[in-house]
N, C-alpha and C positions, 0 to 999 in steps of 0.2 A: 855470356852471349848478350848481344846488345837487346834494346827494346824492340828496334826494328826486326832485327832476325828473331825474336819471340813472336811479335805482331806476325809476320811474313809465316811463321810456321803453325801460327794457331788458322789462320786463315787458310792456307793449305790443308789442314788436318779438317775443316769444317766444310771446304769444298768436295773433299774425298768423301764425307759421310753424305753430303745431300747430293752429289753426283759422282758414285765411283767412277775408277777407269775404265774406258772401254777400249776397243779393238775393231778395224773394220772386217766385217765377216762374209762381205761379198763374194771374197774369193776364197772363202774356206768350204771344204768339201763337207756338205751337211747331209744326214741320212734323213730322206723323207718319207713319209709323213713325219712330222716333228714328234720327239717324245712326247714332249705334253705342250697342246696349246688350251689356252682359256681367255675367258673374257673380262678384263679388268674393269674393276669398278667405275662407275660413271664419273664420279669426283677425282679420279687419277688419270681417266682417259681426257678430260676437259680441265685439267688442271691449270694451261696456260691462260684460257678463256675466265677461268674463275678469279686468277689473279688480276686479271685486267679489270674485271668488275668488281674485284674488291678493292682495287687500287682507285679507279674510278670513283667509288664511293668513300674511301678513305680521304680523297683530295674535298670532295663536298662536304663531308662532316667536318672536316678541319676549317674549310672557309667558313662554315656557319657559325662553329664556335667563335671562331677569331673575331669575325665580324659582325656577329648579331647575338651573341647568348647575351642575353639583360636579364636585368631585374627591375622590380617598382622601387621606387625611392620618392620620399616626402623631399620638396625642395626646402633648404633652410630658409627661414624668415627673412627678410630685409632688415635692413639697419635702421632703415625710416621709419618703419612700420612700429618700432618700438620707442618708448620714450622713459626717461629715468626720472622714477618716482619714490622720494626719500632713500636714494641708493638702490631701488629697486626697479629691475624693467617692467614695464606693462603694456599693455596694446594702448596706441594712440588713439585719441579721441578722433571721431569723425566717423565716416564710413566704413563697414566692416570689411575685410579680406575678402578679396574677390574669389573665384571659384581657381581662376588662373593661377592664382598664387599659391593654394594649397593643394590643387588637384596632384596625385601622384604622377609620376613619370618613367618612362624606361628607360634605363641608361646601363650602357655596356659594364659586365661585372669586372672587377680586379684583372690586370693583365696576367697575374702569376694563375688565376683559377681557368683561365682561357689556355694559356699554356700547359698547363697541367692535365686537363682533359685532354687535350690535343696530344700529349705524350703518352697518355692512357692508350689512345687508340692505336696509336704507331706502334707501340710496344705489343699490344695485342694482336693485331695485324701482321707484323712481323713473326711473332711465335706461332701464328696459325699458318701463314705461309712456309715457315722453315719446316714446321712439321707436316705439312701437307707434302711438299716436295721431297722431302726425305722419305718420307712412305711412298711415294711414286716410284724413287728411284730403288728402293728395294722389293718392290712389288714384281716377281716373275711371273709373266704370261707366255712364255715360249722356253721350250728345253729342247736341245739337239744333242746328239753322239756327234763327233768328229771322226768316229770308225764305227764299223757295224758293232749294234748292240750285244753285249756279252748275255751269255747264257745265267740262270743261277748257279749252274755247276762250275761256270769259269769264273764268275763273281766269288764261289766260296774258295776256289782255288787259288786266287790271287793274280791271275790276270787283269784283273779291273785295274791294276795298277798303269797298264799300259793305254787305259782309254782317257779320254778327255770330254769335258762336257761343255757345251756352248749355251749358255741362258740369256734371254733379253727380258731387259727389265721395262716398265712403261714409259721411262726415260731415255731408255736406250735409242729408240727411233729403229726404222726397219733395216738400216745396213751395218749398225752398230750391235756391239755385244759383249758379254764377259767370257771369258775361257777360264778354265781351270780342270787341273787333272781330278779325274774321278775318285783317285783315292784322297784326296783331300777334300771331299763333300761327303755329307752325311745326311739325310733327311733327318726331321725330327717331327714326330706326331704329338699333337698337345693331348693331353692325359684327361682334359675334360672334353674336348671336341675334336670329333673325327674328320671334321672338316676343316682344321686349321694345321696345316702343314707347311713347315720352314725349310729351308736348305742353309745348311751351315756349312760355310768355305771355310777352310784352315789357311792362315798365311805360308808362302812357301818357306821351307827352310833356311832357304840361303837369304830371306828378307831381313836387312839389319834393322836395327832400332831408329836409325833415321834415315833408310834407304828403302829402295823399291825392289823385290825379288824378280825373278823372271817371270812367274807367274803374273805378277801386277804389271810388269811392263809389258806382255802380252795382253793385257787387257783383262785378268781377272779379279775382281774385287774381292776381297776378302770380307767377311763379316757375317751374319744372319739375315738372310731374305725369307720372302713370304712367297710360298707358293701358290698362285691363283689355282682354285677348285672350282670356281662358278663357269658353267657350260664348258668343263674340260672334254679335249679329246685326246686320249691316250693312244700313240701309235695309230690314229688315224679314226679311232672307234669311241662311241660317245660313253663316258664313265659317270656315273653319280660323284657328286660332290665326296661323299663320305667313302668312295672305294678309290681315289687317287692315289692315296697314300699305298696300299695294297697292289695297285696296278703298277706304279713305277718301282715298287720293291720285287716284284717278279720280273721286272725289266732290266735288274742288274744294280739299281742305284742303292749305294749302302745307306744303312737306316737305322734308326734308334728310336725306340717306344719310350716317351716320357713317362714317369711314373709319378702320380698325386701324391704329394708329401702329407703326411696327417697333420693335423692342427696340434699345437702344443697346447697342452693344457695348463 
């Protein structure tokens, strides 16, 4: 595989991590009210605005560093102010050196120092931006069934396999979303915090190592997503954040409770 092919593959994987593939949901038959609707965190809702403000601050900070980051230096003594006496340099006779010649002045720091600090600023900004937008693309704030919600008995009897789940993240937009067979989805409850709920989506069985399966082609991003529980409505009813997992489990979403592993002595 050539360098260009490897680079293209790496960029594709990075893009899929930041923004998983979505599908147009405007023509899908959705069940209303939504299975889950929650309020995303403010930093994820306003991520583009934060990125704009951060980019403006970054440009200003780099401009200040490159053009104004200075240090105090004492100018070297002029050659005509020294005379050679017995092979040694000594101050020339006459009036003493003026303050203008001895006072310290502000001079720009070496270019490598200014460039290094700008590089640190840019690297930190890119890392924080990548983390913010990756989290934004994994934060689910709306869940829908594309077919009538299964009962608990139907879920236990295997009829859950025919259901399809549509979910929207903070990065999806109003008319875009992800779809995946319900049999490929599983809720995970954090062992230490009942308010932290995840949705694990398995990739389709026919997805090859280098290609995309039917689920992803239809807009189903595989991976682990975060289910928003703040201000949650389950089936149109207010549900406390700590009860969202139980309410979705009763609605027929497959689930698993994570157990806290004992610490090794």
